[in-house]
The first five atom37 places (N, CA, C, CB, O) and aatype in JSON, in Angstrom:
{
  "aatype": [12, 12, 16, 0, 10, 6, 1, 13, 6, 5, 0, 13, 7, 14, 15, 18, 0, 1, 11, 7, 18, 3, 0, 9, 5, 9, 1, 6, 7, 0, 19, 10, 18, 13, 1, 1, 7, 13, 11, 2, 1, 2, 9, 0, 1, 9, 2, 10, 11, 1, 19, 17, 2, 13, 14, 2, 7, 7, 10, 10, 0, 0, 18, 10, 1, 7, 16, 6, 3, 0, 9, 3, 18, 4, 9, 7, 14, 6, 8, 17, 3, 8, 0, 9, 6, 10, 12, 5, 1],
  "atom_mask": [
    [1, 1, 1, 1, 1],
    [1, 1, 1, 1, 1],
    [1, 1, 1, 1, 1],
    [1, 1, 1, 1, 1],
    [1, 1, 1, 1, 1],
    [1, 1, 1, 1, 1],
    [1, 1, 1, 1, 1],
    [1, 1, 1, 1, 1],
    [1, 1, 1, 1, 1],
    [1, 1, 1, 1, 1],
    [1, 1, 1, 1, 1],
    [1, 1, 1, 1, 1],
    [1, 1, 1, 0, 1],
    [1, 1, 1, 1, 1],
    [1, 1, 1, 1, 1],
    [1, 1, 1, 1, 1],
    [1, 1, 1, 1, 1],
    [1, 1, 1, 1, 1],
    [1, 1, 1, 1, 1],
    [1, 1, 1, 0, 1],
    [1, 1, 1, 1, 1],
    [1, 1, 1, 1, 1],
    [1, 1, 1, 1, 1],
    [1, 1, 1, 1, 1],
    [1, 1, 1, 1, 1],
    [1, 1, 1, 1, 1],
    [1, 1, 1, 1, 1],
    [1, 1, 1, 1, 1],
    [1, 1, 1, 0, 1],
    [1, 1, 1, 1, 1],
    [1, 1, 1, 1, 1],
    [1, 1, 1, 1, 1],
    [1, 1, 1, 1, 1],
    [1, 1, 1, 1, 1],
    [1, 1, 1, 1, 1],
    [1, 1, 1, 1, 1],
    [1, 1, 1, 0, 1],
    [1, 1, 1, 1, 1],
    [1, 1, 1, 1, 1],
    [1, 1, 1, 1, 1],
    [1, 1, 1, 1, 1],
    [1, 1, 1, 1, 1],
    [1, 1, 1, 1, 1],
    [1, 1, 1, 1, 1],
    [1, 1, 1, 1, 1],
    [1, 1, 1, 1, 1],
    [1, 1, 1, 1, 1],
    [1, 1, 1, 1, 1],
    [1, 1, 1, 1, 1],
    [1, 1, 1, 1, 1],
    [1, 1, 1, 1, 1],
    [1, 1, 1, 1, 1],
    [1, 1, 1, 1, 1],
    [1, 1, 1, 1, 1],
    [1, 1, 1, 1, 1],
    [1, 1, 1, 1, 1],
    [1, 1, 1, 0, 1],
    [1, 1, 1, 0, 1],
    [1, 1, 1, 1, 1],
    [1, 1, 1, 1, 1],
    [1, 1, 1, 1, 1],
    [1, 1, 1, 1, 1],
    [1, 1, 1, 1, 1],
    [1, 1, 1, 1, 1],
    [1, 1, 1, 1, 1],
    [1, 1, 1, 0, 1],
    [1, 1, 1, 1, 1],
    [1, 1, 1, 1, 1],
    [1, 1, 1, 1, 1],
    [1, 1, 1, 1, 1],
    [1, 1, 1, 1, 1],
    [1, 1, 1, 1, 1],
    [1, 1, 1, 1, 1],
    [1, 1, 1, 1, 1],
    [1, 1, 1, 1, 1],
    [1, 1, 1, 0, 1],
    [1, 1, 1, 1, 1],
    [1, 1, 1, 1, 1],
    [1, 1, 1, 1, 1],
    [1, 1, 1, 1, 1],
    [1, 1, 1, 1, 1],
    [1, 1, 1, 1, 1],
    [1, 1, 1, 1, 1],
    [1, 1, 1, 1, 1],
    [1, 1, 1, 1, 1],
    [1, 1, 1, 1, 1],
    [1, 1, 1, 1, 1],
    [1, 1, 1, 1, 1],
    [1, 1, 1, 1, 1]
  ],
  "atom_positions": [
    [[0.75, -1.18, 0.12], [-0.05, -0.2, -0.04], [0.93, 1.48, -0.02], [-1.2, -0.47, 1.21], [1.99, 1.7, 0.56]],
    [[0.2, 2.3, -0.77], [0.94, 3.56, -0.86], [0.85, 4.38, 0.31], [0.51, 4.33, -1.96], [-0.26, 4.53, 0.82]],
    [[2.26, 5.14, 1.0], [2.04, 5.9, 2.26], [1.08, 7.1, 1.36], [3.7, 6.51, 3.18], [0.73, 7.36, 0.21]],
    [[0.95, 7.57, 2.66], [-0.2, 9.37, 2.07], [0.6, 10.08, 1.35], [-0.76, 10.76, 3.44], [0.2, 10.49, 0.26]],
    [[1.96, 10.38, 1.83], [2.73, 11.23, 0.84], [3.12, 10.5, -0.4], [4.0, 11.78, 1.46], [3.49, 11.25, -1.3]],
    [[3.13, 9.5, -0.63], [3.6, 8.85, -2.19], [2.15, 9.14, -3.07], [4.03, 6.77, -2.13], [2.17, 9.5, -4.25]],
    [[0.86, 8.9, -2.25], [-0.37, 9.16, -2.82], [-0.68, 10.9, -3.55], [-1.37, 8.78, -1.54], [-1.05, 11.41, -4.61]],
    [[-0.21, 11.31, -2.1], [-0.36, 12.61, -2.83], [0.58, 13.09, -4.18], [-0.15, 13.62, -1.76], [0.36, 13.52, -5.31]],
    [[1.69, 12.77, -3.36], [2.94, 13.06, -4.8], [2.37, 12.46, -5.99], [4.68, 12.21, -4.63], [2.12, 13.15, -6.97]],
    [[2.22, 11.54, -5.97], [1.47, 10.82, -7.26], [0.51, 12.21, -8.16], [0.15, 9.34, -6.5], [0.64, 12.64, -9.3]],
    [[-0.58, 12.64, -6.89], [-1.83, 13.57, -7.41], [-0.86, 15.01, -7.87], [-3.25, 13.96, -5.87], [-1.1, 15.57, -8.95]],
    [[0.01, 15.41, -7.14], [0.5, 16.8, -7.47], [2.18, 17.28, -7.65], [-0.07, 17.59, -6.33], [2.71, 18.39, -7.69]],
    [[2.68, 16.04, -7.73], [4.05, 16.13, -7.81], [4.81, 15.61, -6.84], [0.0, 0.0, 0.0], [4.28, 14.82, -6.06]],
    [[6.48, 16.0, -6.66], [6.62, 15.89, -6.02], [7.06, 16.59, -4.71], [6.81, 15.39, -6.44], [7.02, 17.82, -4.68]],
    [[7.51, 15.86, -3.58], [7.7, 16.92, -2.15], [8.75, 17.24, -2.17], [7.51, 16.46, -0.7], [9.57, 16.84, -3.0]],
    [[9.0, 18.1, -1.18], [10.39, 18.87, -0.99], [10.5, 18.95, 0.69], [10.36, 20.6, -1.8], [9.45, 18.99, 1.34]],
    [[11.49, 18.97, 1.22], [11.9, 18.85, 2.48], [11.58, 20.36, 2.95], [13.44, 18.32, 2.61], [11.8, 21.39, 2.32]],
    [[11.05, 20.21, 4.13], [11.05, 21.91, 4.88], [10.96, 21.02, 6.65], [8.96, 23.39, 4.26], [10.28, 20.01, 6.82]],
    [[11.63, 21.56, 7.55], [12.05, 21.74, 8.95], [10.53, 20.56, 9.54], [12.09, 23.88, 9.55], [9.43, 20.87, 10.01]],
    [[11.04, 19.4, 9.27], [10.37, 18.47, 10.36], [8.89, 18.11, 9.52], [0.0, 0.0, 0.0], [7.9, 17.75, 10.15]],
    [[8.88, 18.22, 8.24], [8.29, 18.1, 6.96], [8.79, 17.82, 5.99], [7.83, 18.87, 6.63], [9.94, 18.01, 5.59]],
    [[7.58, 17.15, 5.33], [7.66, 17.06, 3.6], [6.73, 17.63, 2.97], [7.6, 15.75, 2.98], [5.58, 17.23, 3.2]],
    [[6.9, 18.49, 2.2], [5.8, 19.71, 1.75], [6.01, 19.49, 0.42], [6.06, 21.43, 2.22], [7.07, 19.22, -0.13]],
    [[4.39, 19.7, -0.31], [4.3, 19.62, -1.41], [3.31, 21.08, -2.2], [3.82, 18.19, -1.49], [2.13, 21.07, -1.88]],
    [[3.69, 22.07, -3.03], [3.32, 23.12, -3.03], [2.3, 22.9, -4.04], [4.28, 24.04, -3.16], [2.63, 22.42, -5.12]],
    [[1.08, 23.2, -3.8], [-0.13, 22.83, -4.98], [0.01, 23.79, -5.65], [-1.69, 22.67, -4.64], [0.48, 23.7, -6.78]],
    [[-0.45, 25.17, -4.98], [-0.54, 26.52, -5.96], [-0.03, 27.32, -5.05], [-2.03, 27.11, -6.57], [0.13, 27.05, -3.86]],
    [[0.3, 28.57, -5.75], [0.73, 29.8, -5.11], [-0.07, 29.83, -3.76], [0.45, 31.11, -6.06], [-1.29, 29.74, -3.88]],
    [[0.55, 29.98, -2.23], [-0.07, 29.85, -0.94], [-1.0, 28.6, -0.77], [0.0, 0.0, 0.0], [-1.81, 28.41, 0.14]],
    [[-0.74, 27.85, -1.78], [-1.25, 26.56, -0.96], [-0.67, 25.3, -0.68], [-2.24, 26.15, -1.46], [-0.96, 24.4, -1.47]],
    [[0.27, 24.97, 0.49], [1.13, 23.99, 0.64], [0.35, 22.77, 1.38], [2.36, 24.53, 1.38], [-0.59, 23.04, 2.13]],
    [[0.63, 21.8, 1.23], [0.31, 20.65, 1.91], [1.92, 19.96, 2.71], [-0.48, 19.58, 0.63], [2.91, 19.53, 2.12]],
    [[1.69, 20.07, 4.28], [2.76, 19.65, 4.65], [2.7, 18.31, 5.65], [3.36, 20.76, 5.17], [2.05, 18.3, 6.7]],
    [[3.45, 17.24, 5.17], [2.93, 16.33, 5.88], [3.95, 15.91, 7.12], [2.56, 15.24, 4.94], [5.11, 16.13, 6.8]],
    [[3.83, 15.41, 8.32], [4.62, 15.25, 9.15], [5.7, 14.43, 8.95], [4.08, 14.98, 10.01], [5.07, 13.39, 8.8]],
    [[6.63, 14.18, 8.86], [8.1, 13.42, 8.72], [8.06, 12.62, 9.75], [9.48, 14.3, 8.8], [7.91, 13.11, 10.87]],
    [[8.21, 11.06, 9.54], [8.41, 10.35, 10.86], [7.17, 9.88, 11.79], [0.0, 0.0, 0.0], [7.24, 9.46, 12.95]],
    [[6.21, 10.04, 11.12], [4.89, 9.78, 11.5], [4.5, 7.97, 11.59], [3.97, 10.63, 10.34], [4.41, 7.31, 10.55]],
    [[4.32, 7.42, 12.8], [4.76, 6.1, 12.75], [3.88, 5.35, 11.89], [4.84, 5.51, 14.06], [4.49, 4.58, 11.15]],
    [[2.76, 5.35, 11.79], [1.74, 5.02, 10.6], [1.46, 5.28, 9.51], [0.92, 5.14, 10.71], [0.31, 5.6, 9.18]],
    [[2.82, 5.17, 8.42], [2.37, 6.04, 7.06], [1.09, 5.76, 6.43], [3.34, 5.84, 5.91], [0.69, 6.39, 5.45]],
    [[0.57, 5.01, 6.87], [-0.79, 4.93, 5.81], [-2.22, 6.23, 6.75], [-1.56, 2.57, 5.8], [-3.34, 6.51, 6.34]],
    [[-1.57, 6.67, 7.89], [-2.6, 7.82, 7.68], [-1.51, 8.99, 7.64], [-3.89, 8.01, 9.01], [-0.32, 8.93, 7.96]],
    [[-2.32, 10.18, 7.09], [-1.79, 11.37, 6.67], [-1.81, 12.23, 7.65], [-2.37, 11.88, 5.62], [-2.97, 12.63, 7.71]],
    [[-0.95, 12.93, 8.72], [-1.12, 14.21, 9.1], [-0.58, 15.36, 8.61], [-0.9, 14.25, 10.1], [0.6, 15.72, 8.53]],
    [[-1.88, 16.03, 8.19], [-1.49, 17.08, 6.91], [-1.69, 18.22, 7.72], [-2.51, 17.1, 5.37], [-2.54, 18.32, 8.6]],
    [[-0.86, 19.06, 7.39], [-1.29, 20.66, 7.7], [-1.08, 21.48, 6.64], [-0.51, 21.36, 8.85], [-0.06, 21.84, 6.06]],
    [[-2.31, 21.72, 6.47], [-2.85, 22.88, 5.6], [-2.79, 24.01, 5.65], [-3.8, 22.95, 5.47], [-3.65, 24.55, 6.35]],
    [[-1.65, 24.99, 4.87], [-1.59, 26.15, 5.07], [-2.75, 27.2, 4.02], [-0.1, 26.34, 4.95], [-3.23, 26.83, 2.94]],
    [[-2.92, 28.21, 4.53], [-3.87, 28.95, 3.74], [-5.15, 27.93, 3.33], [-3.08, 29.55, 2.41], [-5.61, 28.21, 2.22]],
    [[-5.48, 27.36, 3.68], [-6.49, 26.69, 2.79], [-7.78, 27.27, 2.02], [-6.96, 25.77, 3.55], [-8.43, 26.72, 1.12]],
    [[-7.94, 28.25, 2.49], [-8.69, 28.93, 1.34], [-8.03, 29.42, -0.06], [-9.24, 30.11, 1.93], [-8.72, 30.13, -0.8]],
    [[-6.65, 29.05, -0.48], [-6.23, 29.21, -1.49], [-6.45, 27.94, -2.34], [-5.04, 29.66, -1.31], [-6.5, 27.98, -3.57]],
    [[-6.57, 26.83, -1.63], [-7.28, 25.62, -2.31], [-8.73, 25.42, -3.05], [-7.34, 24.77, -1.36], [-9.82, 25.73, -2.57]],
    [[-8.52, 24.9, -4.18], [-10.0, 24.73, -4.92], [-10.72, 24.17, -3.4], [-10.05, 23.32, -6.55], [-10.16, 23.63, -2.46]],
    [[-12.26, 24.55, -3.58], [-13.09, 24.05, -2.46], [-12.41, 24.0, -1.24], [-13.59, 22.75, -2.7], [-12.48, 22.94, -0.61]],
    [[-11.71, 25.01, -0.72], [-10.81, 24.79, 0.52], [-12.02, 24.77, 1.94], [0.0, 0.0, 0.0], [-11.83, 23.98, 2.86]],
    [[-12.95, 25.49, 1.94], [-14.21, 25.37, 3.01], [-14.67, 24.13, 2.91], [0.0, 0.0, 0.0], [-14.94, 23.55, 3.96]],
    [[-14.89, 23.38, 1.53], [-15.41, 22.23, 1.95], [-14.18, 21.3, 2.13], [-16.47, 21.74, 0.99], [-14.39, 20.36, 2.89]],
    [[-13.08, 21.36, 1.65], [-12.13, 20.63, 2.23], [-12.1, 20.42, 3.64], [-11.07, 21.1, 1.9], [-12.56, 19.42, 4.19]],
    [[-11.5, 21.49, 4.28], [-11.58, 21.53, 5.7], [-12.83, 21.24, 6.21], [-11.2, 22.72, 6.19], [-12.66, 20.78, 7.34]],
    [[-13.95, 21.29, 5.94], [-14.99, 20.8, 6.89], [-15.08, 19.85, 6.45], [-16.17, 21.36, 7.12], [-15.92, 19.28, 7.15]],
    [[-14.6, 18.87, 5.29], [-14.86, 17.33, 5.33], [-13.59, 16.83, 5.79], [-15.31, 16.63, 3.9], [-13.51, 15.61, 5.87]],
    [[-12.53, 17.54, 6.1], [-11.47, 16.37, 7.09], [-11.51, 16.77, 8.51], [-9.65, 16.4, 6.66], [-11.13, 16.0, 9.39]],
    [[-12.03, 18.1, 8.78], [-11.86, 18.01, 10.15], [-13.42, 18.28, 10.77], [-10.67, 19.11, 10.65], [-13.68, 17.98, 11.93]],
    [[-14.19, 18.76, 10.05], [-15.53, 19.0, 10.38], [-15.89, 20.75, 10.82], [0.0, 0.0, 0.0], [-16.98, 21.24, 11.1]],
    [[-14.76, 21.32, 10.77], [-14.6, 22.8, 11.06], [-14.11, 23.49, 10.08], [-13.8, 23.1, 12.12], [-13.09, 22.95, 9.65]],
    [[-14.41, 24.53, 9.48], [-13.58, 25.43, 8.26], [-12.34, 26.34, 8.86], [-14.74, 26.62, 7.45], [-11.64, 27.03, 8.12]],
    [[-12.2, 26.28, 10.07], [-10.89, 27.02, 10.61], [-9.77, 26.14, 11.07], [-11.23, 27.91, 11.82], [-8.83, 26.66, 11.67]],
    [[-9.79, 24.95, 10.84], [-8.76, 23.8, 11.46], [-7.82, 23.52, 10.81], [-9.22, 22.56, 11.71], [-8.17, 23.02, 9.74]],
    [[-6.22, 23.65, 10.99], [-5.79, 23.2, 9.96], [-4.72, 22.0, 10.15], [-5.34, 24.28, 9.31], [-4.14, 21.77, 9.09]],
    [[-4.41, 21.36, 10.97], [-4.03, 20.06, 11.05], [-5.28, 19.13, 11.1], [-3.14, 19.88, 12.23], [-6.27, 19.25, 11.82]],
    [[-5.03, 18.27, 10.25], [-5.99, 16.92, 9.99], [-4.97, 15.53, 10.06], [-6.82, 17.02, 8.23], [-3.76, 15.53, 9.85]],
    [[-5.62, 14.64, 10.33], [-5.45, 13.07, 10.69], [-6.39, 12.36, 9.72], [-5.87, 12.66, 12.36], [-7.58, 12.48, 10.03]],
    [[-6.09, 11.52, 8.44], [-6.68, 11.13, 7.77], [-5.94, 9.67, 7.11], [-6.99, 12.22, 7.08], [-4.8, 9.65, 6.64]],
    [[-6.88, 8.49, 7.2], [-6.54, 7.52, 6.91], [-7.0, 7.18, 5.23], [0.0, 0.0, 0.0], [-7.75, 7.93, 4.6]],
    [[-6.49, 6.1, 4.75], [-6.67, 5.69, 3.11], [-7.97, 5.96, 2.62], [-6.46, 4.12, 2.79], [-8.27, 5.94, 1.42]],
    [[-8.68, 6.2, 3.49], [-10.59, 5.99, 2.91], [-10.7, 7.14, 2.87], [-12.01, 5.26, 3.91], [-11.88, 7.36, 2.57]],
    [[-9.99, 8.36, 3.04], [-10.11, 9.31, 2.38], [-9.4, 10.41, 1.7], [-10.59, 9.58, 2.84], [-9.9, 11.53, 1.59]],
    [[-8.12, 10.04, 1.19], [-7.09, 10.66, 0.5], [-7.66, 10.56, -0.7], [-5.71, 10.13, 0.6], [-7.28, 11.57, -1.29]],
    [[-8.71, 9.63, -1.78], [-9.02, 10.04, -3.07], [-9.75, 11.39, -3.0], [-9.84, 8.99, -3.76], [-9.65, 12.33, -3.79]],
    [[-10.68, 11.27, -1.64], [-11.81, 12.35, -1.79], [-11.12, 13.82, -1.95], [-12.85, 12.34, -0.4], [-11.33, 14.64, -2.85]],
    [[-10.26, 13.95, -0.84], [-9.33, 15.03, -0.66], [-8.83, 15.52, -1.16], [-8.72, 15.06, -0.24], [-8.62, 16.71, -0.95]],
    [[-8.17, 14.61, -2.48], [-7.24, 14.9, -3.28], [-8.13, 15.8, -4.61], [-6.43, 13.45, -3.66], [-7.92, 16.77, -5.34]],
    [[-9.36, 14.65, -4.32], [-10.7, 15.39, -5.52], [-10.85, 16.71, -5.39], [-12.36, 14.9, -5.3], [-10.72, 17.51, -6.31]],
    [[-11.18, 17.06, -3.99], [-11.57, 18.35, -3.56], [-10.62, 19.68, -3.75], [-11.83, 18.17, -2.19], [-10.93, 20.84, -4.04]],
    [[-9.13, 18.95, -3.44], [-8.09, 19.99, -3.82], [-7.98, 20.04, -5.52], [-6.55, 19.55, -3.09], [-7.81, 21.21, -5.84]],
    [[-8.01, 19.57, -6.13], [-7.83, 19.24, -7.72], [-9.27, 20.33, -8.55], [-8.11, 17.03, -8.01], [-9.12, 20.95, -9.6]],
    [[-10.43, 20.3, -7.79], [-11.39, 21.02, -8.49], [-11.15, 22.21, -8.69], [-12.47, 20.99, -8.01], [-11.96, 22.91, -9.3]]
  ]
}
């Protein structure tokens, strides 16, 4: 099974190293941060910066966390495809 980082890299391009994180730049001001060394690689601990710059940013935040102002999300494989779909719209 692919890790969350690999799955999101497949959808958005390669990640780059940031302090304690792997990051994927999706568009200007919209970056996914994956916490490095997360024990269960099948769960994505994602930090979304400037979620409003993502397509459907409010819907994405609401889907992942249940509130539109949250920043950190932990999601399992069952949610990866839908999260990617919301970011790509």
